[in-house]
VOSENU-387869 format. One line per 2 residues: number of its first residue (from 1); their letters; for each residue x, y, z of N, C-alpha, C, CB. Coordinates in nm, 3 decimals. Glycine has a CB too. Example, Ala and Ser with C-alpha at 12.3 -4.5 7.8 and 13.67 -1.06 7.14 Angstrom:
2
1) as) 1.319 -0.569 0.780 1.230 -0.450 0.780 1.320 -0.330 0.780 1.131 -0.447 0.905 | 1.285 -0.225 0.708 1.367 -0.106 0.714 1.290 0.003 0.787 1.408 -0.060 0.572
END
This chain:
172
1) mc) 0.082 -0.105 -0.009 0.002 0.029 0.012 0.098 0.128 0.007 -0.081 0.044 0.148 | 0.104 0.230 -0.083 0.126 0.351 -0.093 0.079 0.471 0.009 0.085 0.366 -0.203
3) lt) 0.178 0.496 0.079 0.136 0.600 0.172 0.132 0.740 0.096 0.237 0.604 0.296 | 0.033 0.813 0.157 0.040 1.010 0.081 0.140 1.006 0.176 -0.117 1.172 0.101
5) eq) 0.163 1.181 0.181 0.275 1.230 0.264 0.192 1.242 0.395 0.352 1.376 0.208 | 0.064 1.284 0.407 -0.012 1.267 0.538 -0.023 1.149 0.620 -0.132 1.293 0.516
7) ea) -0.037 1.037 0.550 -0.042 0.913 0.587 0.066 0.868 0.624 -0.085 0.842 0.507 | 0.190 0.901 0.590 0.348 0.876 0.617 0.389 0.968 0.746 0.449 0.926 0.471
9) re) 0.334 1.073 0.750 0.377 1.162 0.847 0.268 1.113 0.972 0.367 1.332 0.790 | 0.167 1.075 0.970 0.072 1.064 1.101 0.136 0.897 1.129 -0.141 1.085 1.064
11) yk) 0.199 0.828 1.048 0.256 0.692 1.077 0.337 0.716 1.167 0.319 0.617 0.972 | 0.438 0.798 1.085 0.576 0.850 1.173 0.550 0.872 1.315 0.636 0.995 1.121
13) ey) 0.438 0.968 1.327 0.438 1.029 1.457 0.366 0.940 1.554 0.374 1.168 1.454 | 0.272 0.843 1.524 0.244 0.713 1.593 0.343 0.662 1.616 0.172 0.623 1.536
15) le) 0.453 0.603 1.535 0.588 0.525 1.552 0.674 0.623 1.686 0.688 0.525 1.372 | 0.660 0.726 1.654 0.789 0.825 1.724 0.739 0.821 1.851 0.815 1.000 1.669
17) nl) 0.606 0.805 1.887 0.555 0.843 2.027 0.565 0.689 2.091 0.381 0.920 2.029 | 0.547 0.577 2.053 0.559 0.457 2.050 0.726 0.425 2.112 0.518 0.413 1.900
19) aa) 0.820 0.491 2.006 0.956 0.496 2.049 0.968 0.567 2.160 1.041 0.546 1.956 | 0.946 0.686 2.177 0.967 0.815 2.271 0.914 0.732 2.403 0.863 0.977 2.223
21) tk) 0.795 0.676 2.433 0.752 0.637 2.570 0.829 0.476 2.571 0.557 0.640 2.590 | 0.916 0.420 2.488 0.947 0.305 2.519 0.843 0.200 2.548 1.021 0.320 2.607
23) sd) 0.749 0.229 2.470 0.619 0.135 2.466 0.668 -0.002 2.425 0.499 0.188 2.354 | 0.602 -0.138 2.506 0.640 -0.259 2.481 0.534 -0.310 2.372 0.648 -0.340 2.611
25) qm) 0.428 -0.216 2.359 0.321 -0.256 2.243 0.369 -0.315 2.131 0.249 -0.145 2.189 | 0.324 -0.431 2.095 0.373 -0.498 1.949 0.275 -0.408 1.856 0.340 -0.695 1.930
27) fs) 0.352 -0.396 1.739 0.221 -0.325 1.617 0.263 -0.387 1.477 0.226 -0.114 1.592 | 0.194 -0.402 1.391 0.210 -0.461 1.294 0.252 -0.350 1.167 0.090 -0.543 1.283
29) ng) 0.332 -0.402 1.089 0.389 -0.290 0.975 0.409 -0.387 0.855 0.554 -0.201 1.021 | 0.312 -0.374 0.754 0.317 -0.397 0.601 0.328 -0.299 0.513 0.215 -0.456 0.558
31) gk) 0.403 -0.356 0.410 0.416 -0.285 0.290 0.529 -0.218 0.314 0.306 -0.201 0.250 | 0.604 -0.170 0.170 0.708 -0.084 0.175 0.699 0.032 0.223 0.751 -0.068 0.076
33) dh) 0.621 0.104 0.203 0.594 0.240 0.233 0.634 0.238 0.404 0.421 0.285 0.189 | 0.520 0.171 0.448 0.541 0.181 0.581 0.664 0.101 0.659 0.420 0.144 0.633
35) av) 0.715 -0.014 0.588 0.851 -0.040 0.631 0.969 0.071 0.636 0.892 -0.141 0.547 | 0.954 0.144 0.533 1.054 0.237 0.528 1.044 0.361 0.641 1.052 0.288 0.385
37) vl) 0.912 0.418 0.702 0.921 0.474 0.796 0.972 0.446 0.906 0.848 0.499 0.807 | 0.890 0.291 0.939 0.935 0.235 1.037 1.093 0.194 1.077 0.865 0.146 1.029
39) ys) 1.188 0.176 0.950 1.291 0.179 0.990 1.369 0.291 1.000 1.334 0.109 0.941 | 1.309 0.401 0.941 1.382 0.536 0.980 1.327 0.575 1.124 1.350 0.665 0.865
41) vl) 1.265 0.537 1.190 1.234 0.578 1.317 1.307 0.496 1.436 1.089 0.571 1.328 | 1.334 0.367 1.385 1.408 0.260 1.435 1.548 0.307 1.474 1.412 0.148 1.335
43) ln) 1.593 0.340 1.335 1.743 0.377 1.299 1.755 0.533 1.409 1.766 0.412 1.085 | 1.638 0.610 1.403 1.684 0.753 1.463 1.678 0.686 1.621 1.558 0.915 1.426
45) ha) 1.586 0.604 1.675 1.605 0.557 1.812 1.727 0.491 1.854 1.508 0.473 1.840 | 1.773 0.404 1.754 1.903 0.312 1.797 2.029 0.406 1.841 1.955 0.210 1.659
47) nl) 2.081 0.376 1.939 2.222 0.422 1.978 2.354 0.342 1.966 2.215 0.452 2.107 | 2.338 0.210 1.944 2.482 0.132 1.932 2.468 0.045 1.783 2.510 0.009 2.084
49) sa) 2.352 0.002 1.755 2.368 -0.080 1.657 2.279 -0.132 1.585 2.421 -0.156 1.689 | 2.259 -0.162 1.467 2.151 -0.220 1.377 2.208 -0.353 1.312 2.106 -0.112 1.259
51) rf) 2.122 -0.432 1.317 2.147 -0.588 1.254 2.038 -0.606 1.148 2.131 -0.722 1.378 | 2.077 -0.627 1.029 1.958 -0.648 0.917 1.993 -0.816 0.878 1.977 -0.520 0.753
53) fc) 1.908 -0.896 0.874 1.905 -1.038 0.800 1.802 -1.000 0.699 1.860 -1.182 0.899 | 1.856 -1.033 0.560 1.754 -1.001 0.430 1.782 -1.057 0.330 1.742 -0.873 0.382
55) ec) 1.730 -1.074 0.198 1.773 -1.108 0.090 1.913 -1.102 0.056 1.710 -1.051 0.017 | 1.915 -0.932 0.030 2.055 -0.871 -0.055 2.098 -0.719 -0.004 2.017 -0.855 -0.239
57) ae) 2.008 -0.668 0.075 2.023 -0.546 0.082 2.035 -0.420 -0.020 2.103 -0.556 0.139 | 1.956 -0.462 -0.108 1.941 -0.372 -0.224 1.815 -0.388 -0.295 2.050 -0.391 -0.319
59) se) 1.699 -0.388 -0.210 1.566 -0.392 -0.207 1.526 -0.249 -0.238 1.513 -0.447 -0.077 | 1.389 -0.216 -0.281 1.327 -0.086 -0.276 1.377 -0.011 -0.148 1.170 -0.100 -0.278
61) iw) 1.345 -0.097 -0.039 1.343 -0.050 0.074 1.509 0.034 0.100 1.301 -0.178 0.169 | 1.596 -0.047 0.082 1.719 -0.002 0.081 1.775 0.107 -0.023 1.785 -0.110 0.072
63) qn) 1.680 0.151 -0.131 1.707 0.194 -0.225 1.633 0.352 -0.164 1.660 0.102 -0.354 | 1.568 0.343 -0.101 1.482 0.469 -0.062 1.555 0.586 0.001 1.374 0.428 0.037
65) pi) 1.526 0.676 -0.047 1.592 0.823 -0.006 1.593 0.819 0.166 1.481 0.975 -0.074 | 1.452 0.762 0.183 1.429 0.814 0.367 1.513 0.705 0.433 1.234 0.803 0.446
67) fr) 1.526 0.588 0.376 1.599 0.505 0.428 1.720 0.532 0.437 1.588 0.409 0.383 | 1.775 0.575 0.348 1.940 0.578 0.304 1.966 0.679 0.399 1.991 0.624 0.131
69) ta) 1.895 0.806 0.414 1.892 0.913 0.520 1.950 0.881 0.665 1.748 0.954 0.538 | 1.834 0.801 0.675 1.815 0.791 0.854 1.953 0.655 0.836 1.587 0.718 0.942
71) lv) 1.972 0.592 0.765 2.084 0.516 0.790 2.215 0.569 0.803 2.089 0.433 0.704 | 2.247 0.700 0.745 2.343 0.771 0.715 2.349 0.850 0.854 2.321 0.848 0.581
73) na) 2.251 0.894 0.909 2.230 0.969 1.048 2.252 0.851 1.140 2.071 1.045 1.073 | 2.211 0.742 1.149 2.225 0.656 1.274 2.385 0.620 1.263 2.114 0.509 1.272
75) lr) 2.479 0.582 1.134 2.609 0.565 1.136 2.682 0.690 1.172 2.649 0.513 1.016 | 2.628 0.807 1.176 2.705 0.927 1.197 2.689 0.925 1.367 2.639 1.074 1.107
77) ka) 2.641 0.869 1.462 2.607 0.852 1.603 2.771 0.766 1.648 2.432 0.745 1.626 | 2.815 0.823 1.764 2.940 0.779 1.777 2.940 0.602 1.802 3.004 0.867 1.900
79) df) 3.040 0.526 1.750 3.066 0.398 1.748 2.938 0.333 1.684 3.103 0.350 1.886 | 2.844 0.381 1.613 2.721 0.293 1.569 2.791 0.202 1.481 2.592 0.372 1.489
81) qv) 2.714 0.083 1.494 2.744 -0.026 1.393 2.632 -0.090 1.321 2.814 -0.131 1.457 | 2.662 -0.128 1.192 2.576 -0.176 1.089 2.620 -0.363 1.059 2.608 -0.061 0.941
83) qi) 2.521 -0.430 1.108 2.567 -0.540 1.018 2.489 -0.609 0.931 2.617 -0.629 1.083 | 2.492 -0.655 0.842 2.423 -0.725 0.741 2.414 -0.850 0.709 2.451 -0.690 0.655
85) lv) 2.355 -0.935 0.698 2.333 -1.091 0.674 2.287 -1.119 0.560 2.246 -1.158 0.760 | 2.314 -1.131 0.458 2.242 -1.175 0.325 2.233 -1.277 0.295 2.277 -1.138 0.226
87) rq) 2.128 -1.362 0.213 2.110 -1.477 0.132 2.170 -1.494 0.044 2.017 -1.495 0.092 | 2.209 -1.360 -0.056 2.244 -1.378 -0.178 2.371 -1.343 -0.193 2.170 -1.319 -0.259
89) nn) 2.479 -1.369 -0.268 2.620 -1.338 -0.246 2.602 -1.231 -0.385 2.747 -1.489 -0.250 | 2.592 -1.136 -0.371 2.551 -1.026 -0.479 2.649 -0.888 -0.455 2.371 -0.981 -0.459
91) np) 2.721 -0.899 -0.315 2.782 -0.775 -0.289 2.713 -0.624 -0.307 2.890 -0.781 -0.370 | 2.621 -0.631 -0.195 2.547 -0.476 -0.200 2.623 -0.377 -0.214 2.474 -0.434 -0.084
93) df) 2.572 -0.283 -0.321 2.678 -0.160 -0.337 2.624 -0.058 -0.251 2.697 -0.098 -0.494 | 2.726 0.004 -0.160 2.713 0.090 -0.058 2.803 0.233 -0.086 2.755 0.011 0.071
95) ew) 2.833 0.261 -0.199 2.915 0.387 -0.276 2.802 0.490 -0.266 2.968 0.357 -0.457 | 2.703 0.474 -0.222 2.624 0.592 -0.158 2.631 0.647 -0.032 2.510 0.569 -0.161
97) lp) 2.686 0.562 0.045 2.732 0.600 0.168 2.871 0.680 0.174 2.737 0.481 0.243 | 2.873 0.807 0.273 3.001 0.866 0.288 3.120 0.777 0.317 2.991 0.960 0.387
99) ke) 3.234 0.815 0.270 3.333 0.727 0.279 3.385 0.671 0.421 3.429 0.787 0.213 | 3.357 0.792 0.502 3.434 0.787 0.632 3.300 0.685 0.725 3.475 0.981 0.705
101) ln) 3.181 0.640 0.678 3.093 0.567 0.722 3.136 0.441 0.688 2.972 0.601 0.683 | 3.181 0.389 0.556 3.158 0.297 0.508 3.226 0.160 0.594 3.194 0.325 0.379
103) er) 3.332 0.173 0.653 3.371 0.089 0.735 3.305 0.056 0.857 3.472 0.118 0.756 | 3.176 0.123 0.888 3.091 0.065 1.003 2.991 -0.011 0.957 3.030 0.161 1.089
105) vk) 2.976 -0.070 0.823 2.892 -0.157 0.767 2.965 -0.277 0.730 2.825 -0.099 0.659 | 2.922 -0.370 0.787 2.975 -0.516 0.749 2.873 -0.601 0.699 3.038 -0.590 0.867
107) vk) 2.907 -0.672 0.583 2.809 -0.753 0.499 2.873 -0.867 0.492 2.770 -0.703 0.359 | 2.782 -1.000 0.529 2.844 -1.135 0.509 2.714 -1.189 0.449 2.909 -1.219 0.652
109) ii) 2.755 -1.333 0.402 2.657 -1.400 0.318 2.638 -1.525 0.422 2.714 -1.439 0.151 | 2.492 -1.541 0.453 2.497 -1.649 0.560 2.494 -1.792 0.494 2.370 -1.632 0.663
111) te) 2.550 -1.886 0.571 2.541 -2.022 0.524 2.424 -2.115 0.512 2.615 -2.081 0.593 | 2.441 -2.198 0.444 2.308 -2.261 0.447 2.258 -2.314 0.540 2.292 -2.340 0.377
113) en) 2.342 -2.381 0.607 2.337 -2.444 0.746 2.253 -2.330 0.867 2.517 -2.478 0.794 | 2.326 -2.212 0.877 2.242 -2.098 0.943 2.114 -2.054 0.871 2.327 -1.974 0.957
115) ln) 2.097 -2.043 0.740 1.998 -2.005 0.692 1.861 -2.113 0.757 2.032 -2.001 0.538 | 1.897 -2.214 0.763 1.820 -2.338 0.809 1.785 -2.320 0.966 1.914 -2.479 0.785
117) ki) 1.872 -2.272 1.031 1.885 -2.237 1.157 1.775 -2.146 1.197 2.011 -2.184 1.177 | 1.788 -2.020 1.109 1.681 -1.895 1.111 1.553 -1.980 1.107 1.692 -1.773 0.969
119) nn) 1.531 -2.016 0.972 1.417 -2.097 0.944 1.318 -2.139 1.052 1.462 -2.209 0.889 | 1.455 -2.260 1.129 1.343 -2.360 1.220 1.341 -2.243 1.343 1.415 -2.560 1.284
121) hf) 1.414 -2.174 1.382 1.379 -2.071 1.513 1.289 -2.014 1.485 1.467 -1.969 1.560 | 1.226 -1.957 1.351 1.085 -1.885 1.336 0.995 -1.957 1.299 1.075 -1.782 1.250
123) ct) 1.005 -2.085 1.263 0.921 -2.163 1.194 0.864 -2.129 1.087 0.841 -2.197 1.255 | 0.960 -2.094 1.003 0.906 -2.072 0.860 1.010 -2.084 0.736 0.846 -1.928 0.856
125) ds) 0.959 -2.050 0.630 1.037 -2.122 0.522 1.114 -1.992 0.487 0.943 -2.200 0.388 | 1.082 -1.893 0.491 1.152 -1.738 0.481 1.112 -1.642 0.553 1.143 -1.674 0.361
127) cn) 1.195 -1.579 0.602 1.170 -1.429 0.667 1.298 -1.337 0.656 1.132 -1.441 0.833 | 1.285 -1.235 0.699 1.338 -1.128 0.723 1.329 -1.063 0.884 1.281 -1.051 0.625
129) fs) 1.466 -1.021 0.942 1.413 -0.958 1.070 1.560 -0.863 1.096 1.363 -1.092 1.212 | 1.512 -0.759 1.182 1.632 -0.664 1.222 1.602 -0.637 1.341 1.657 -0.536 1.146
131) vf) 1.727 -0.600 1.424 1.706 -0.577 1.571 1.787 -0.448 1.594 1.759 -0.706 1.669 | 1.763 -0.369 1.661 1.824 -0.229 1.664 1.874 -0.234 1.834 1.693 -0.087 1.616
133) dh) 2.009 -0.198 1.872 2.032 -0.211 1.997 2.015 -0.360 2.026 1.949 -0.121 2.073 | 1.927 -0.396 2.110 1.918 -0.537 2.163 1.739 -0.526 2.200 2.044 -0.570 2.320
135) dm) 1.671 -0.410 2.232 1.522 -0.428 2.239 1.434 -0.378 2.162 1.478 -0.396 2.338 | 1.501 -0.346 2.010 1.368 -0.282 1.926 1.376 -0.387 1.820 1.378 -0.104 1.857
137) fr) 1.279 -0.407 1.738 1.321 -0.480 1.631 1.203 -0.499 1.554 1.389 -0.604 1.667 | 1.226 -0.542 1.419 1.107 -0.588 1.296 1.145 -0.712 1.272 1.101 -0.504 1.144
139) fe) 1.017 -0.791 1.268 1.046 -0.913 1.209 0.947 -0.942 1.097 1.045 -1.019 1.311 | 0.967 -0.994 0.966 0.891 -0.988 0.853 0.867 -1.110 0.844 0.941 -0.930 0.739
141) yd) 0.752 -1.148 0.868 0.719 -1.322 0.848 0.643 -1.328 0.685 0.577 -1.396 1.000 | 0.647 -1.213 0.602 0.588 -1.242 0.493 0.676 -1.136 0.360 0.418 -1.215 0.525
143) vv) 0.784 -1.179 0.345 0.870 -1.113 0.262 0.837 -1.063 0.125 0.966 -1.187 0.250 | 0.763 -1.100 0.091 0.691 -1.095 -0.043 0.612 -0.973 -0.042 0.597 -1.219 -0.071
145) gy) 0.527 -0.929 0.075 0.434 -0.833 0.118 0.503 -0.743 0.198 0.323 -0.888 0.186 | 0.608 -0.780 0.248 0.694 -0.689 0.376 0.576 -0.666 0.484 0.766 -0.508 0.315
147) ka) 0.518 -0.786 0.531 0.409 -0.808 0.634 0.518 -0.803 0.791 0.311 -0.988 0.596 | 0.516 -0.747 0.867 0.583 -0.762 0.983 0.539 -0.705 1.110 0.694 -0.721 0.962
149) yg) 0.560 -0.767 1.231 0.565 -0.687 1.349 0.676 -0.618 1.387 0.537 -0.753 1.444 | 0.637 -0.563 1.511 0.784 -0.498 1.605 0.735 -0.451 1.726 0.874 -0.354 1.534
151) sf) 0.860 -0.418 1.772 0.839 -0.358 1.906 0.964 -0.228 1.944 0.848 -0.496 2.021 | 0.924 -0.132 2.036 1.051 -0.038 2.049 1.094 -0.089 2.176 1.026 0.135 2.049
153) ng) 1.069 -0.183 2.256 1.067 -0.214 2.372 1.034 -0.354 2.426 0.997 -0.134 2.414 | 1.095 -0.461 2.322 1.051 -0.597 2.329 1.214 -0.669 2.383 0.979 -0.656 2.156
155) pd) 1.273 -0.655 2.522 1.396 -0.673 2.524 1.411 -0.850 2.506 1.455 -0.601 2.659 | 1.333 -0.912 2.556 1.340 -1.077 2.551 1.354 -1.135 2.405 1.199 -1.144 2.615
157) ag) 1.242 -1.076 2.299 1.237 -1.091 2.189 1.374 -1.054 2.113 1.130 -1.028 2.157 | 1.404 -0.909 2.122 1.504 -0.836 2.082 1.659 -0.920 2.106 1.487 -0.699 2.161
159) es) 1.662 -0.930 2.216 1.789 -1.018 2.280 1.804 -1.156 2.242 1.783 -1.028 2.430 | 1.669 -1.204 2.219 1.668 -1.366 2.132 1.747 -1.385 1.977 1.487 -1.406 2.091
161) ma) 1.679 -1.220 1.936 1.728 -1.218 1.789 1.858 -1.182 1.752 1.656 -1.136 1.716 | 1.906 -1.099 1.815 2.043 -1.044 1.832 2.140 -1.167 1.826 2.057 -0.961 1.974
163) kl) 2.117 -1.263 1.966 2.181 -1.359 1.970 2.173 -1.430 1.867 2.163 -1.413 2.059 | 2.062 -1.480 1.800 2.062 -1.594 1.683 2.140 -1.499 1.566 1.878 -1.656 1.629
165) fd) 2.118 -1.364 1.568 2.173 -1.324 1.457 2.331 -1.314 1.449 2.116 -1.208 1.432 | 2.376 -1.302 1.561 2.528 -1.301 1.585 2.594 -1.393 1.589 2.566 -1.257 1.678
167) ec) 2.526 -1.504 1.611 2.588 -1.683 1.608 2.596 -1.673 1.448 2.450 -1.847 1.680 | 2.505 -1.617 1.382 2.478 -1.686 1.222 2.621 -1.577 1.177 2.267 -1.643 1.116
169) fn) 2.593 -1.447 1.218 2.685 -1.373 1.138 2.860 -1.380 1.177 2.629 -1.226 1.151 | 2.865 -1.424 1.294 2.997 -1.463 1.329 3.037 -1.590 1.255 3.007 -1.482 1.477
171) aa) 2.943 -1.688 1.225 2.998 -1.825 1.136 2.983 -1.783 1.015 2.920 -1.973 1.150 | 2.961 -1.704 0.941 2.951 -1.668 0.786 3.109 -1.637 0.731 2.843 -1.520 0.762
END
């Protein structure tokens, strides 16, 4: 679903309120436009890191100027790191990042064994997920329709996802 500017603004205000209050409310998030707005808010509120498990880090979301601006702003925070675990060996292009920030982005390709570990963990054939710091996350259970849920204060789920991600990333 495409969002109008007004709808995007209202959705961002809703998410900013959840983030500012550290709400533990689970929320749904579906469609590319909604995902971009959510990622921009998550990146804005993360202080240490962002971990992304995705197809290739080159989808329409990664090409979106709002997402790219949010990622650059996050990387400008002291010691902020981004780790990306991808399913495809396509060497995502991050030439659009300022050179001084490029070293803070690490990309690895997941092994088949660890892809199975993720799929088994979430009881699915395919998913994407991202963890910001250790308590904010977005879990995409429908990778075609970009349907997901998330939280700005889900330390148990966030920590579990971060641990799973780190195991797979370190083994890649």
